[in-house]
N, C-alpha and C positions, 0 to 999 in steps of 0.2 A: 504493500500500500504506500501511496505517496501523499504527503501532507502538503496541502496548498491552501494558503490564505485561511487557515483555520478549519478546513474540511478534509476529510479522508476520501481520496479518490481511488477506488480499487481497480479501475479499468484502464488508466492511462498508461501508454508505453511509447517508445520511440524506436525508429530504425535509422540506419545510416543513410544519409543523402549523398550519394556519390555522383559527381558530375551533374550538378543541378542546372546547368545552362539550358535555356529553352524550356519548353513544356509549360505546364500550369497546374494549379491545384484544384481539387474537387471536394465537395462536402457530401457526405452520406448521412441521411436522416435516420438510418436504421437504429433501433433501440438495442440491438444485439452487439456482439463483439466485432461485427463487420462494419459498424458505424464509425464515422470520424473523418479524417483527412486522408485524401489519396493524391498521389502525384501522377499526372498523365504525361508521358514522354515517349516519343517514337512509337505511338500506337499502343502502349502498354499502360495499365493502371496498377499502381502499387500502393498499398495501405501504409501510411506513414505514422498515423496516430489514432488510437482507439478512443473515441468519445461518443457516448450514446446521444442520439437525437440531435446531431449537429445540423443546423438548417441554414446557416449563412456564414460566409467567410470573406474577410477583406484584409488588405495589407497597408500598413503605413510605409510608404516608400522611403521616408527619411530614416526612421529607426530600424526598419526591417522587421518589426513586430507584426504578427497577425492577430486579428480579433475575430471572434466567432460568437454565435448565439446557439444555445441549446435549450430544448424544451425541458431538460432534466434539471432538477434541483439537487445539488450535491450535499446539502445539509440533511441530516436525519429528519425525516417527516416534513421536509420542506415542500412547499406547494408553488414555488416560483420557478420561472425559467432562469437561465444563467447567461452571463457573458464570460468569455474565456479569453485569455491571452496566451499566444503561442510564439515560439521563437526558434530560430536555428541556433545551434551551438557552434563553438569554435572547431569542433570535431566533425562538423557536417551533419549533425543530427537535428531533429526537430523535437521540441519538448513542450509540455504544458508548463506555464509559469504561474498563473494565478487564475482564480475564478471568483465571481461575485454574483449573488442573487440579484436579479434586476427588479424583484418585487412585483413583477407583472407576469402574466401568463402568455405562453407561446410567443416569445420574442422571435420574429421572423425576418428581421432586417436590421442592419446597424450602419451608422455613419460616424466618421470622425469629424469633429469641428475643424475649421481651416487651420487653427493654431495647435491642433492635437491636444487640447486641454480638456475636452469633453467627448464622451462617447454617447451616442443616442441609439436606443433600440425602439423599434415599433412593436408593441405587444398586442398581437391580434386578438386573443381571446378575452383579455381583461379590458381592452379598449383604452389603452393609455400609452404614453411614451415614458421611457426611463432616461434620465439625464445623469450620467455617471462621470464625476470629476476624475481627471487623470493628472499625474505628475511624473515626468520623465517616462511617459508611456505606460505607467502602472496605475491601477485603481488607487485613488487617494481619499475616498470618502463614500458615504452611503448614497444610493441613487435618489434622485428627486423624481417623484411620479407626477406626470402631467396628464390629467384625465380628459378624455373626449366624451361627448354625449351626443345623443341624437339617434335617429334610425332612418331607414330607407323604405323602398316600396315593395321589396320582395321578402320571402321567408328567410333568406339569409341575411337580412338587414334589420333585424329586430333590435340591434344595438350597434354601437360604434366598433369598428374593426380596423385600426391603423395597420397598413400593410407595407409601407416603405417610408423612409425619411431621408431626404436628399437636400444638400445645400445647393443653392443657385450658384452659377459660375462666379459671381462677385463675392460669395462667402458671407453675405450680410443677412440672408434669410434661410430658414429651414422649411422645406415643403414636405407635407405628410399626406400621402394618399390614404383616405379613409373609405374602405370598401363598404362599410356599414351605413355611412351617411351620404354617399354619392358626392363627396366634397374633397377638395384639396385644402388642407389647413395650412396657412402660411404664418410662420413665427419670425419676428425680428430676433436677432441674436447679437449678444455682446460678449467679447472676449473675457470681460471681467465677471459677469454674472450669469452667462449662458442665455437660455431662452427667456424672452420677455413675455409676460402674460398680461392680458389675454392675447389670443392670436390676432395678428394684424389684419388678416384678410382671409376670406374663404372663397374658393372657386367652385361653382356648382356645375355638375354634369347632369345630363338627362336622367330622370328617375329610372332606377334599375340598372344603371351602368356598372357600378361596383369597381371604381378605379383601384387598380392593384399596384402598378409601378409607373414611373414617369422618367423621362430624360429631357435634357435641355439642348436646344440648338446652340452651337458654339457662340453665337452672338448674345445669348441670354435673353433675347426678345421673344422666343418661341419655346413652348414646352409641349411635349407629346405624352399622352397617357395610353396605357394598355388597360382596357376595361374588361374585367373578368366575367361579369354576369350577363352582358348582352353582346359579347363578341365584337366589340368595336375598338377603334383607336380614335383619339380626339386630340385636337390642338387648341392651345390658348395663345394669344398674341398680345404684346404690349409694344408701344412705340419707344419707350425708354424705361429705365429702371425706376423712375419716379412715378410712372403712370400705372393705372389699373389694368389688369388682365381682362380680356374678353374671349369668350368661346368663339372659335373660328370655323373649324371643320370637324365633322364626325363621320367616320366611314367604317364599314365592316372589315374585319380581318380575314374574311372568307370570300372566295369567289362565288360560292353558292351556300345558302344556309344549311346547317346541320342541326340535329336535335340536341347534342350535348358537346359543348366546346367552352373552354375556360381560358381565355388569353392570360398569359403570365408575364414573363420577362419582356422588356423592351430595351433595345440597344441601338445607338445611333453612330453613324460614321463620323470621323473627326471633322470632315468638311460640312456635315449637316445635310448632305444631298440625299442620303438614304437612311431609313431605320427599319428594324426588324422586330417582329413580335412572335413569341412562341405560342402556338395554338395547341393547348392541351386538350385532348379529346379527338379533335380532327387530326392531331399528330402531324402538324405541318409548321413551317416557318413562313409567316407573311412578310413579303418584301414590299416596302413602300418607297416611292420616290417623292421627294418634297419639292415645292416650288419656290421656297425661300421667303414666302410671305405668310406662312401658316397653312397654306394649302398642301395637300398630298394626295397621291393616288396609289391604289393597290396594283402592283405589277404581277404578282403571282403568290400562290400559297404552295410552297415546295414541300413534299413529304420529308419529314425530319429523320427518317430511317430508324425510328424507335417508337416507344410508347410513352406518352405523356411528357413532352419536352418541358423541363422545368426552369432551365436557365440557358443563357447565351453568352458567348465571349468572343469579342473581335480582337484579332491579333495581326501581326505582320503588316502594319499600315493598312488595316481593314481588309486585307486580301483573304484572310482565313476566318471563318466563323465556326466555332465549336458549339455543340448543343449537348446537354446532359439530360437523360431521361429517367424519370422516377420509377416507372413501372417495368420497363425492360432492363433497367440497370446498365445502360450503355452510354458512352460518349461517342458522338459522331462528328466528323468535320466536313466542311464545305469550302470550296474556293469561290470567292465572289469577284465577278468581273464587272466593274462599274461602267465600262464602255458598252458591253452588251447587256448590262443590267440583268445578269443571270447569277443564280446561286447553284453551283455545280457540286454534287456529292463527291467526296474523296473516299476511295475504297478502304475498308478496315474499320474497326471500332475498338474501344477500350471498355473494360468492365468496372463499374462502380455501383454496388448494390444500393438501391433506393437513392440514386443520385439526385441532389436537390440544388446545388449551387456550384458556380465556377469562379475561380479567382486567379489573376495573373501571377 
């Protein structure tokens, strides 16, 4: 057993990271011993760390630390989800450093503040955010819970369900997709005190949309959402950072309607010309071309080569798109040709049981 931040963690282990150049990491949400962190390299998946119910993973490029969220509470009889810190060692290993309860349930997304002094988790089941202070990359205090309220139009929207929390390109505001209220909650942020309450602005989507994830155009004047409950993508536009947002375009993520489909991850190219949405259920990747003013059109819904695509990752100057699948437990890759506007499958796949997230 390993003692971390006051808790006993019986399942953590590490393996040697030899030749870590290239590749990327993947998170498995499995509750068993095959859950945790995997490395994907040269078409092979290798488990690096065992953590139950890991559902998100990101990296601080300056410190080299990794941060993750887990549905598991490592305290005896605890009922919260957790945030975890991971790092590589001088000997090429990866190890768990510390864990802290977020005091909310089902943390499914996290973001670092621009100055890396706060960590924010979106807690789906309890309807709140956790603001965790950091010092030198490590947890330095108890989480502050920021609660959402409200409901939407469908049976899955009887309460608030925050699903992602992302800083705008300027770093001045945090944007939270709330699937339960059909809104994007926008918070002003201060390096000294964190999020300012109440939220500064709310953006409303059509009833029953269920916004899950969002991305920003490089200019910061356009944002795009993937909406889980009605199989749409939407855009909001503003003329400057001081003006209000307005809803611009809403389009289906499918060429033709299907009975059960739940859009998930959305990723955008560095130049803002294209964005991609994972269609879970239809098992495809929606490819959108943008017009630069908030408009966009669906070019294709390309089969994802697996079941229930849960996350996407763009690499190699946006020429390679990887997709991880929850139900088939596979990672597949595609080559993206912006001139022909085509997403082309690359042969082969990697194994990650109950794969949920990808991280550079």
